[in-house]
N, C-alpha and C positions, 0 to 999 in steps of 0.2 A: 675743430670746435664742435661740429655736429656729432662726431663719434663720442666725444667726452660727455656731451649732454645726454645721449641716448644709452650710454653704457649702464647706468644704474637701473634704468627701466628693464632692459633685457635681463640683467642679473636678478632683479626681483621676480620677474616673470618666470625665469628658470627655476628659482628656489620654490616659488609657489607651485609649479607643476610637480616638482619633486615631492612636496608635502602632500599634495592631492593623491599622488600615486602610492606614497607610503601608507596613507590612510586606507586606500583600496586593498593593499596587501594585508594590512592588519585585519580588516573586515573579513576577508576571505580565509585568513589563516588563523584567526582567533582560537578556533577550537583546537588546533594542533599545538599552539603555544601553551594552552591550559592543561595539556594532558598530564603534566607532572604535578598539578596542583590538587589539593584535597577535594575541591568542589568542581563539578562539571557544569559550565554555563550552557553548553550545547547538549540538549538531551539526545540520547541515542534512540534509534527507531528500529525495533525488531518486529519483523513481519512474518506471520504464518498464514497459510491458506491455500487456495486453489488458483485456477486460471484467472479469476477476477483480480488477483493481486500478484501473480507470478511476474517477476521482472526479468526472467530469462534462465531460470534453473533448468527447465526442460530442454534448453539448447544443448545441455551437456549429458543427457541420458538418452538411451535408446527407447523411444516412445512414439506412439501414433498421435499423441497429443503434443503438438508443437506449433509455435507461431514465429519461427525464425525465418520467415520468407515473406516477400511482398504479396499483397499490399499492406499487410500488418505493419504498423509503425510508420505509415505514410506521412504522418505529421511530425515524426521525429526525424524524417529524412532517410530513414533506413529501418529495416526490421530489427527489433530489439529482443524479441522473445515475449513481448507483451501481447496479450490477446485483444488488442484494440488498435485504433488508429493513432493513439497518442499516449497519454498518461493514464495510469490507474488511479483509483481512489487514494491508495496509500502513498503514491508518488506525490500527489497534491498536498496531502496532510503533512507528510514528512518534510517537504520543501517549505511549507508555511512556517513550521516551527524552527527549522534550521536557519532560515533567513531571519526570523523574528529574534532569535537568540543573539545574533550578531549585534544588532543595533541597540540592545539594552544591556550589554555586558560592560561593567565598569572597567574590566581589565583592558578593554580596547584603548581607552584614553591614556592609561598609564604606559602601555606599550608604544602608543603613538608618540608621546613626548620623548621617551627613551630613544626610539629609533630615529626621530628627527634630529636629535642632538648628535647621535653617533654615525648617522648615515648620510649627512648632507652632501657628500661628494659622490654618492652612488649615481652612476649614469642613468639618466631618465629613461632611455630606451630599454636598458636591461630591466629596470623596475617594471616598466609597462609590459614587457614580455612575460616576466614571471607572474605578474598579477593576472594576466590572461590565462596562464597555465593553471593557476590556483583556482580561478573561477570555474574552470572546466572540471576540476577534481571535486569541488564541493557540490555535487549533483545529487542524484537520487540514491536511495539505499540500495547497495549492490547485491546481486544474487549470490547466495552461499557458494554455489559451484563454480562461479567464474574464477579463472586462474588469478585474476588481479585482486580478488577479495582476500585480504590478509594483512598482517602487520598492523599499523596504526589505524587502518581503515575500519577495522571491526569495532573500534571504540565508538564509532558514530552509528553503529547499527548494521544489521544484516537482514536480507530478505530470504526466508527459507521456503516460501510458497512454491507450489508445483501444480501445473495444469493437470487435471484429472484426479488430484488428490482428494481424500475424504477423511471423515472422522473414523470410519470403519476401515479396517485394513484390506478387505476384499473389494472395496469400492474402486471403480476405475480399472478393473482388471482387463477390460476390453481394450485398453490402450497399451497394455504391456507395461512399460516403464512408467512410473509416477512415484512421487514421494508423499505418502500419506502422513497424517498428522503425528502418529507415533514416531515415525522416522524423522520428521522435522524436529521433534523434541530431542531426539538423539543428536541431531546435527547442532542444535542450540547448546546442548550439554558440552559438546566438544569446543564450540566457540567460547562458551563461558570459561572453560578451563584455560583456553589460550589468553583470554582477557586477564584472568587471575595471574597467570605466569608473567604477564607483561607489567601489570601495575599493582599487584598485591591484593590481598583479601579485602582490606578496608576500603580502598579506592574502588574496587570492583563492586562491592556491595552498594556503595553510594551511587555508582553509575547505574547499576541495574534497578535499584529502587526508584530512581528518578527518571528512568527511560520510559518511552512509550512502547507498549507491547500491543499488537493488534492481531486478532484471529478472525479471518474471513473464510469460513468453510462450512460445508453441509449441503450445498446445492448438488454436488456430484453424488452424494449418498442417495439422493432421490433420482436425479436425471440419468446418471450412469450406474445405477444399482437397482433400487426398488422400482423405478419407473422405466427401465430400459425396455424399449419395444421388443416384443417377442421373447427375448431372453429371460425376462423376469416375470412372465405371465404366471408360471406355476408358483413362484415364490409369493406373489400377491394373493394367490388363492389359499396358500398354506399359512401365511403370516399376515395378520391384519395390520393396518397402519399403526395402530396404537402400540403394538408389540415391537414393530420395527423402530419407531421413534423412541420407545423406552430403551432399546439397545443403544441407539445413538447417544442419548442423554447419559446413560450409565458410563459409556466409554469416554464421553466428553468430560464428565466430572473428574475422572482419573487424570486425563490429560491436562486440564486446567489446574488441578491441584499440584501436579508435577511441575508445571511452569512456575507456580507460586513457590514451590520448595526450592527452585533453582534461583530465586531472588527477585522474580518479577512482582511488582506491586501495583503498577498502573496498567491495567489490562482491559482493553476495549474488545468486546466480543460482538461481532456483527451477526444478526440473525439471517435466516434464509430469505431472499427476496421473493417477489411474486413470480415464481418460475413458470407458472402457467401462462404468463404474458410474453415470454420470449418467443421469437419467431419459430424456433424448432418445435416447441410445444403447440403453437397455433397450427403448424402444418400437420402434425400427427393427430390432432384432435379437431378435425374439420366440423364436428357436430357443434362446436362452440360458436360457429359462425364468425362474426366480426369481433367477438369478445375474447377474453382470456380463457384458457382451458381451466375448468373448475376443479377437478380432482387434484392436479398438481398443487394448486394454490391452497387447497384444503389441508393436504398433508404438510405443506410448508407452515401453515398457520398452527397446526397441531404441534409441530416441533417448536415453533417460536414461543408458544405459550409455556411449554415446559422449560425452554431455555431461559426465559426471563425468571422463572422460579429458581432455576439453578444458579443464575448470576446473583440473585438476592441471597440465596443460601450461602454461597461461597464468601460473599462480602461480609456476611454476618459472622461466619465461623472461622475465617482465616484472619489472624491478627494483622492489623495495619494494611489490609488489602483494599484496593479500589477496583472492583470489577464493574465495568460499565456496559450496559446493554444498548447497542446501536441498532435502532429499528430501521434497517435498510428496506424492509418490506414496506413499511409505511411511506417512506420517502419515494421509492420507485413507483409504488402504486399511485401516489399523488402526481408524479411526473407523467405517467402514462395516461391518467384520467384527465389531467389538466395541461396537456402538452403545449397547447398554444400559449398559455400564460408564461411558460418558460422559454418561449421562442422556437419551439420545435414545430415541424410540419408533418412529420411521420413518426407515430408512436408505436408502430407494430411491425414494421418490416426492417430487414437487415440492409444496411448501407452497402456492405460487401456481400454480394450474392451471385449465385449461379442459377438456381432453379427453385421453383415453388412459388405459391401465391405470395408468401411473405419472405421469400428468399432464405428459408430456413431448412431446406432439405439437404443441402450439401455445405460443408464447412467452407469458410473463406479461404481462397487460395490464389495462386498465380493466374488462373483462368477466369477469376471472378470479375464481375463488373462492379465498379465502385461509384457510389452516388457523387454527384458534382459538389454538393455542399454538405459536408459531413456534420456541420453544426446544426443542421435541421433534422437530424435523425437521433432518436433515443438509443437505437441499437446499432452497433457496428457490424456484428455478424449474427449467426443463428443463436448465440448464447450470451454475448457480452455487450455492455453499454459502450457508447462512444466516449471520447474524451470530454465532449460537451456535457453529457449526462453525468459522467464521473465527477466533473467539476462541481456540479450542483449538489450531488450526494456528499462529497467531501466538505463543502462549505457548510452544509446543514449539520454534519457531524461535529465540525469545529465549533460552530456558533449556535447550534440549534436549541430549541426548547425541549421540554419534557416529552413532547409527542415524537420527537426525532431521536433523542438519545437520553438515557436515564441511568442514574439520578442526576448526573451533571454532564455537560458537554466536554469535548476534548480540550478546549481552551481553558476551562475551569480546572480540569484534571491536571493539566501540565503546569498550572499556576501553583499547585500544591507542592510542598517540599517534604520529602521523606528523609529522615535522619536515622532510621533504625527499624 
């Protein structure tokens, strides 16, 4: 008698668990099911830039600029090629919109109903296993050079950024191998052709016009070019900052216009942060005392002023384009000056350090000491922010006001639809 009474309960419970797991599968695989449809509910994320946003491309080239060793990636559980303890700014932004797109896609509910009807007898444990596998796949935008980056993966975006890369092609030559912005554009051109070959011209145009493109570059053109200790002293005497910045802007205009010509319409351009405040610049400019180095920040601001004008010009002149100016300088400057408000205890020293007053003399490496609480430091190493700082920067770019990002923030940008 007891078995007869309890049988319906266990049957209902079993069916309920199957439905829940089917729902999970659909959530994590929605983007893949929609690939053959004319509209893409999951925006692709295409990333260009330097070590601030490199997700591991330099792992696959011969270069002195690498981050594929501990303690980098300590909060990922292993080194990933990212020049920080955890996530980069674009990791956080990309993850935000990838997740958001799942929960507001009407296709989810249609597929849920269909699969529940047709798959009621699928084993619960098999479903659970595959759901877990899919969740692992729907992660961060993959690096272009990774062997696994190909096939349908590229329809959700690719990261082309490279540590040591710059706007100018001779930037970062002290590292040997690096992928400067012109070469990153070449790599995107190849990816674009592969997308077209897979889904056709019309669908490709729709995907690219609604995708998020971000460019975070320019710091190396100063730090590892115009401001390189000793090596650039003669250049600074012969070339005034105004002329150097003009050369950067001229080249950048061509690169951004080329990106537009290849189908990009939603383009976020980050300016150069307050590079005089990084531990490395504090170390080599001891006359600044406890403050940030003045001249590096001045040349960064000189570039940023002209960059904003360029972004305005391109948006006005290129049809249906949305060029967005991300004021990372303002955001990071605010974090450094008001660090305690954001929960930090150290705004000037590297968490991962070997030597120097600010830990900025030697790059982070296996012999470095790592701070106990990384969430209390603004800077991970001599050059790059921590995951905690990156999270604040990303949040303000997604939701910020006109002081942070102009003329609209990334959430507003991605809410717009381009149809041609």
